[in-house]
C-alpha positions as CSV (number, residue, x, y, z in Angstrom):
1,M,-58.7,18.7,57.4
2,L,-56.1,21.3,57.9
3,T,-55.1,21.2,54.2
4,K,-58.6,22.1,53.3
5,I,-58.6,25.2,55.5
6,L,-55.0,26.2,54.8
7,P,-53.9,24.6,51.5
8,N,-50.4,25.4,50.3
9,N,-51.2,27.9,47.5
10,E,-48.1,30.1,47.4
11,H,-44.9,29.6,45.4
12,T,-41.6,29.6,47.3
13,I,-40.5,32.9,45.8
14,E,-43.8,34.5,46.7
15,R,-43.5,33.2,50.3
16,V,-40.0,34.7,50.6
17,L,-41.2,38.1,49.2
18,R,-44.1,38.1,51.6
19,V,-41.9,37.5,54.6
20,V,-39.4,40.2,53.5
21,V,-42.2,42.7,52.9
22,G,-43.9,41.8,56.2
23,L,-40.7,42.2,58.2
24,G,-40.0,45.5,56.4
25,A,-43.4,46.9,57.2
26,L,-43.3,45.6,60.8
27,S,-39.9,47.3,61.3
28,T,-41.6,50.7,60.9
29,V,-43.3,50.1,64.3
30,F,-39.9,50.2,66.0
31,V,-37.7,52.3,63.8
32,G,-38.2,55.1,61.2
33,P,-41.6,56.8,61.3
34,Q,-42.7,54.5,64.3
35,S,-46.2,54.2,63.0
36,N,-48.7,51.5,64.2
37,W,-49.6,51.1,60.5
38,G,-46.6,48.8,60.4
39,L,-48.5,46.2,62.3
40,L,-50.2,45.4,59.0
41,G,-47.0,43.8,58.1
42,L,-48.1,40.9,60.3
43,I,-50.5,39.8,57.5
44,P,-47.9,39.1,54.7
45,L,-45.5,37.8,57.3
46,A,-48.0,35.2,58.6
47,T,-49.2,34.2,55.2
48,G,-45.6,33.8,54.0
49,L,-44.6,31.7,56.9
50,I,-47.7,29.5,56.7
51,G,-47.6,29.2,52.9
52,S,-51.4,29.8,52.5
53,C,-53.2,32.9,51.5
54,P,-56.9,33.0,52.6
55,I,-57.8,35.2,49.6
56,Y,-56.2,32.8,47.2
57,T,-58.2,30.0,48.9
58,A,-61.5,31.9,48.6
59,L,-60.9,32.6,44.9
60,G,-59.5,29.1,44.1
61,F,-56.2,30.6,43.0
62,S,-52.7,29.2,43.5
63,T,-49.2,30.2,42.5
64,A,-47.7,27.0,44.0
65,G,-47.9,25.2,40.7
66,K,-49.0,21.7,39.9
67,K,-48.5,18.9,42.3
């Protein structure tokens, strides 16, 4: 059931990039411009850690490759 809701639809490289971008954006909450806009970094961070993108799921798209 969980694989229907959160299917693995991200390639490993994309997952790493999402985590890095998410952490970079999230760091702006604490250092640099100290803007709350950095909290948007939670979105790519979470999708990168989970390995599933809800937008990809809705569109039936996957970068994970064939299984």
